[in-house]
C-alpha positions as CSV (number, residue, x, y, z in Angstrom):
1,M,86.8,-4.7,-60.8
2,T,83.2,-3.5,-60.6
3,I,81.5,-0.9,-58.6
4,A,78.9,-3.4,-57.3
5,P,80.4,-4.4,-53.9
6,A,81.2,-1.0,-52.6
7,V,78.0,0.7,-53.8
8,S,75.8,-2.2,-52.7
9,S,77.3,-2.2,-49.2
10,W,76.7,1.6,-49.0
11,F,73.1,1.2,-50.2
12,R,72.3,-1.3,-47.5
13,E,73.2,1.2,-44.8
14,H,72.2,4.5,-46.5
15,G,69.4,3.7,-48.9
16,R,66.1,5.6,-48.3
17,D,63.1,3.7,-47.0
18,L,60.8,4.2,-49.9
19,P,57.5,2.3,-50.5
20,W,58.6,0.5,-53.6
21,R,61.6,-1.0,-51.8
22,R,59.6,-2.6,-49.0
23,P,58.9,-6.3,-48.9
24,G,55.6,-7.3,-50.4
25,F,55.2,-4.2,-52.6
26,T,53.3,-5.3,-55.7
27,A,54.3,-5.3,-59.3
28,W,51.4,-3.0,-60.1
29,G,52.7,-0.6,-57.4
30,T,56.2,-0.8,-58.9
31,L,54.8,0.0,-62.4
32,V,52.8,3.0,-61.0
33,S,55.8,4.3,-59.0
34,E,58.1,4.1,-62.0
35,V,55.7,6.0,-64.2
36,M,55.2,8.7,-61.5
37,L,58.9,9.0,-61.0
38,Q,59.5,10.0,-64.6
39,Q,60.7,13.7,-64.4
40,T,59.1,14.1,-60.9
41,P,61.0,14.2,-57.6
42,V,60.5,11.4,-55.1
43,V,59.2,13.7,-52.4
44,R,56.2,14.6,-54.6
45,V,55.6,11.0,-55.8
46,V,55.4,9.2,-52.4
47,P,52.1,10.8,-51.1
48,R,50.4,10.6,-54.5
49,L,51.5,7.0,-55.0
50,E,50.0,6.0,-51.7
51,Q,46.7,7.7,-52.5
52,W,46.7,6.1,-55.9
53,L,47.3,2.6,-54.7
54,E,44.7,3.0,-51.9
55,R,42.1,3.9,-54.5
56,W,43.3,1.5,-57.2
57,P,45.2,-1.3,-55.6
58,T,45.2,-3.5,-58.8
59,P,45.2,-2.8,-62.5
60,S,41.6,-4.0,-62.8
61,D,40.5,-1.4,-60.2
62,L,41.9,1.4,-62.4
63,A,40.6,-0.1,-65.6
64,A,37.1,0.0,-64.2
65,S,37.3,3.7,-63.7
66,P,37.0,6.4,-66.4
67,A,40.3,7.8,-67.7
68,S,39.2,11.2,-66.5
69,E,39.4,10.0,-62.9
70,A,43.0,8.9,-63.5
71,V,43.8,12.4,-64.8
72,R,42.0,14.0,-61.9
73,A,43.8,11.9,-59.3
74,W,47.2,12.7,-61.0
75,D,46.6,16.2,-59.7
76,R,49.7,18.4,-60.0
77,L,52.4,15.7,-60.6
78,G,53.0,17.1,-64.0
79,Y,53.0,15.5,-67.5
80,P,49.5,14.2,-67.1
81,R,49.8,12.1,-70.3
82,R,51.4,9.6,-67.9
83,A,48.0,9.2,-66.1
84,L,46.3,8.4,-69.4
85,A,49.1,5.9,-70.3
86,L,48.7,4.2,-66.9
87,H,45.0,3.9,-67.4
88,A,45.5,2.5,-70.9
89,A,48.1,0.1,-69.5
90,S,45.7,-1.1,-66.8
91,V,43.1,-1.9,-69.4
92,V,45.6,-4.0,-71.4
93,I,46.8,-5.8,-68.3
94,T,43.2,-6.6,-67.3
95,E,42.1,-7.7,-70.7
96,R,45.3,-9.6,-71.9
97,H,47.1,-10.6,-68.8
98,G,44.3,-11.5,-66.3
99,G,44.9,-8.4,-64.2
100,V,48.5,-9.4,-63.5
101,V,51.4,-7.1,-64.5
102,P,53.5,-9.1,-67.0
103,E,57.1,-9.8,-66.0
104,T,59.1,-10.1,-69.3
105,V,60.6,-7.0,-70.9
106,P,58.9,-7.6,-74.3
107,E,55.5,-8.0,-72.6
108,L,56.1,-4.9,-70.6
109,L,57.2,-2.9,-73.6
110,A,53.9,-3.8,-75.3
111,L,52.0,-1.9,-72.6
112,P,50.9,1.7,-73.5
113,G,53.3,4.3,-72.2
114,V,56.0,1.8,-71.1
115,G,59.5,2.4,-72.5
116,D,62.7,0.5,-72.3
117,Y,63.7,1.9,-68.9
118,T,60.3,1.3,-67.2
119,A,60.0,-2.2,-68.7
120,R,63.4,-3.2,-67.3
121,A,62.8,-1.5,-64.0
122,V,59.6,-3.4,-63.4
123,A,61.2,-6.7,-64.5
124,V,64.1,-6.1,-62.1
125,F,62.5,-4.5,-59.1
126,A,59.2,-6.3,-59.1
127,Y,60.2,-9.7,-60.4
128,G,63.9,-10.0,-59.6
129,H,65.1,-10.6,-63.1
130,R,68.6,-9.6,-64.1
131,H,68.7,-6.7,-66.6
132,P,70.7,-3.5,-66.8
133,V,68.5,-0.6,-65.7
134,V,69.8,2.8,-66.7
135,D,68.3,6.2,-65.9
136,T,70.0,9.6,-65.7
137,N,71.4,9.0,-62.2
138,V,72.9,5.6,-63.3
139,R,74.4,7.1,-66.4
140,R,76.1,9.8,-64.4
141,V,77.6,7.3,-61.9
142,L,78.8,5.1,-64.8
143,A,80.3,8.1,-66.6
144,R,82.3,9.3,-63.6
145,A,83.2,6.1,-61.7
146,V,83.8,3.8,-64.7
147,E,84.6,6.1,-67.7
148,G,86.3,9.0,-65.9
149,L,84.0,11.7,-67.4
150,A,82.7,14.7,-65.5
151,E,79.2,14.4,-67.2
152,P,77.3,11.6,-68.8
153,W,76.8,11.2,-72.5
154,A,73.4,11.5,-74.2
155,P,71.2,8.4,-73.6
156,N,72.4,5.6,-75.9
157,A,71.2,2.1,-75.3
158,R,74.0,0.5,-77.2
159,R,76.5,2.1,-74.8
160,D,74.4,2.3,-71.6
161,L,73.1,-1.2,-71.3
162,P,76.3,-3.2,-71.9
163,L,78.2,-0.8,-69.6
164,M,75.7,-1.3,-66.8
165,E,75.5,-5.0,-67.6
166,S,79.3,-5.3,-67.0
167,Q,78.8,-4.0,-63.5
168,L,76.1,-6.4,-62.4
169,P,76.8,-9.4,-60.2
170,V,75.7,-12.8,-61.6
171,D,73.5,-13.5,-58.6
172,L,70.0,-12.3,-59.2
173,A,69.4,-10.8,-55.7
174,D,72.8,-9.1,-55.7
175,A,72.2,-7.7,-59.2
176,R,68.8,-6.3,-58.1
177,V,70.5,-4.5,-55.1
178,T,73.2,-3.2,-57.3
179,S,70.7,-1.6,-59.7
180,A,68.9,0.1,-56.9
181,A,72.2,1.1,-55.3
182,V,73.7,2.8,-58.3
183,M,70.5,4.8,-58.8
184,E,70.5,5.9,-55.2
185,L,74.1,6.9,-55.3
186,G,73.4,9.1,-58.3
187,A,70.4,10.7,-56.6
188,L,72.0,11.4,-53.3
189,V,75.8,11.6,-53.6
190,C,77.0,11.6,-57.2
191,T,74.7,14.5,-58.1
192,A,74.8,16.6,-61.2
193,R,75.9,19.9,-59.8
194,S,77.5,19.2,-56.4
195,P,78.8,15.7,-56.1
196,R,79.8,14.8,-52.6
197,C,82.9,12.8,-53.4
198,D,84.1,12.7,-49.8
199,E,81.0,10.8,-48.9
200,C,81.1,8.4,-51.9
201,P,81.8,4.7,-51.3
202,L,83.5,4.7,-54.8
203,V,85.9,7.5,-54.2
204,A,88.9,5.2,-53.9
205,Q,88.2,3.6,-57.3
206,C,86.3,6.4,-59.2
207,A,88.0,6.9,-62.5
208,W,87.0,10.6,-62.5
209,V,88.4,11.3,-59.1
210,L,91.6,9.4,-59.8
211,A,92.0,11.5,-63.0
212,G,91.9,14.7,-60.9
213,R,88.2,15.4,-61.6
214,P,88.7,16.9,-65.1
215,E,86.2,19.5,-66.3
216,H,83.5,18.5,-68.8
217,A,85.0,18.6,-72.3
218,G,82.0,17.6,-74.4
219,P,79.1,19.5,-75.9
220,P,77.4,22.2,-73.7
221,L,75.0,20.7,-71.3
222,R,71.3,21.3,-72.0
223,R,69.4,22.8,-69.1
224,Q,65.6,22.5,-68.7
225,A,63.8,25.7,-69.8
226,A,62.2,27.8,-67.0
227,F,58.7,26.7,-66.0
228,A,57.3,30.2,-65.1
229,G,55.5,31.7,-68.1
230,S,56.0,28.6,-70.3
231,D,53.5,26.6,-72.3
232,R,53.9,23.9,-69.7
233,Q,52.7,26.3,-67.0
234,V,49.7,27.3,-69.0
235,R,48.8,23.6,-69.8
236,G,49.0,23.0,-66.0
237,L,46.6,25.8,-65.3
238,V,44.1,24.7,-67.8
239,M,44.3,21.1,-66.5
240,A,43.8,22.4,-62.9
241,E,40.6,24.2,-64.0
242,L,39.3,21.0,-65.6
243,R,40.2,18.8,-62.7
244,A,38.3,21.1,-60.3
245,S,35.0,20.9,-62.3
246,D,32.5,18.0,-62.7
247,V,30.9,19.8,-65.7
248,P,32.3,21.1,-68.9
249,V,34.4,24.3,-68.4
250,T,33.3,27.2,-70.6
251,G,35.5,29.1,-73.0
252,D,35.2,32.2,-70.7
253,E,36.3,30.2,-67.7
254,V,39.3,28.8,-69.6
255,A,40.2,32.3,-70.8
256,R,40.5,33.5,-67.2
257,V,43.3,31.1,-66.3
258,W,45.9,32.9,-68.5
259,P,45.9,36.4,-70.1
260,D,47.8,35.7,-73.3
261,A,45.2,34.3,-75.7
262,E,47.7,33.0,-78.2
263,Q,49.7,31.1,-75.7
264,R,46.5,29.8,-74.0
265,D,45.1,28.6,-77.3
266,R,48.4,26.9,-78.1
267,A,48.4,25.1,-74.8
268,L,44.8,24.0,-75.2
269,A,45.5,22.7,-78.7
270,G,48.4,20.7,-77.4
271,L,46.2,19.2,-74.7
272,L,43.6,18.2,-77.3
273,R,46.3,16.5,-79.4
274,D,47.5,14.6,-76.4
275,G,44.0,13.4,-75.6
276,L,44.0,15.1,-72.2
277,V,41.0,17.4,-73.1
278,T,37.8,16.8,-75.0
279,G,35.1,19.2,-76.2
280,S,35.1,22.5,-78.0
281,A,34.7,26.2,-77.4
282,D,30.9,25.9,-78.0
283,E,30.4,22.7,-75.9
284,G,32.9,23.4,-73.2
285,W,36.1,21.6,-72.3
286,S,36.3,18.4,-70.2
287,L,38.7,15.7,-69.1
288,P,38.6,12.6,-71.3
289,S,35.9,10.0,-70.4
């Protein structure tokens, strides 16, 4: 028995109407959405995605713009290295693939910034291929419904991919729906902290529920460090200052964004290493060209 029939039936009735699920959504749009969705909530991604695709509807359009414009348009989505990666990927797609997003997993993995999850997600959701696609939400559903565990294990492709593969229908269209459905269930119902088991279409077959919902017995769960006062916050403040300026930002202007000089310098050094900032204290700081 697999979870596919019940979760797919639930998804067809309860799945959210999101841009990347609508008919005719492009493979480029799917790639952009998947990159934006990495560590960023859907509610923040949707408006930025729509603006991005209105400005750069194809990879060639983005490739023709400076990388600095991609970083500027990324605005406050966080982890702006993703914007640089998308720009670099657009250049490769334009130069090596005739401006068309490739559809095989190996070709997608060869694009800058595209990892195993993103490559499989684009191959499945944009092109309809049959591959197991596993993110945090999927791993949690599999851990509970299939393995009977309260919490998922650490990411492990050797375990994750065969387990999800075992749940996929043979039919390509049904497999695609199942992949989206399991993700959606993990995002909306089988959540990390407050799973709504009474609303879950898998409650009658969920191994965790049938076992009496045992407590997590593995290693302590890692929680994300607080954002306020972190180097991440300082990096974001420096980036906001650079995005707001069309000319190099002076050292004095950068100094005003955060009072702790040591932390500010550490954040700036990290941005330089990541290629998100160019320049020097004498020349001023700018977004990459």
